[in-house]
N, C-alpha and C positions, 0 to 999 in steps of 0.2 A: 605604328604610331599615328598614322593618318586616319585610320579607321577609328582608333580610340578617340581621336579628336572630334570626329563626327558624332560618336556616341555621347561624348561630354556636351556637345552643343545641344543634342537632343534632350539630355538631362537638364541642361540650363533652361531650356525652353519650358519644360514641365515646371521647374522650380519657379520661374518667372510667372507662369500662369497661376500657380498656387499663391504666389505673392500678391497677384492682382486681385484674387478672390478674397484675401485676407489683408486689407490695406492697413490694419492696425499693427500687424506683425511684419517688420521690415527685414527680419532675419531671412526669410525666403528670398527676397530680392537680393540681399547681399550674398547669399549662397549662390544664387544664379550668376551674379557678377563674377564671383570667385571661380566658378565652374567654367565660365567663358574665358577667363584669363588663363586658367590651366589648359583649356582646349587650344588656345592660341599658341601657348608654349609648346605643347606636344605637336601641333601642326608645323611650327617653324623647325622643330627638331627633325620631324619626319621628312620635311621637304629638303632639309640640308643633307640628311643621310641618304636620301634617294638620288640626289644630284650627283652626276659623275664627277670624278676628280679632275681638276685642271691639269695636274701633273701627268696624268695618264695619257692625255692626248698630245702632250708637248714632246714625249719621248719618240725618237725615230726608231723604227724597227732595226734589229740587229742583222737581219739577212737581206740580201737583195731580192727583189721580186723574181719569180721564174721567168725565163724568156718566153715571148709569145710563140705559140706553135701554130698559129692560123695560116702562116705562109711558109713556103720553103725557100723563099729568095734570101740570098745572103745579105748581110747588112751593108748599107752604102759606105763607099770609102770617101774620105774627106778631100782626096786629090782629084776626084772625077770632075770633069767639066762637061756641061751640056751644050 
C-alpha cells in the first residue's frame, strides 16, 4: 500500500504539471488533488497495517526462560551470610 501511495503521488505530480500547462482547464488540477488525497489515505492505511500490534507486546510468554548455562555454580541461598 505504501508503494502504491508513492506511485499515486508521482501521478498527481504529472497531473499537476499538465494542469499548470493548461490553466484554462482546472480538471487536471482537481484530479491531482484527488489523487493526492487517495495517496494519503493509502499511506495511512499502509502505515497502520505495518505497525506492530500493541497487544502482541503486552502478553507475557507462557514458558519460563531456560536457565543460564554459562556457569556451573549452584544458585545462591537466601540464608547465606557473608
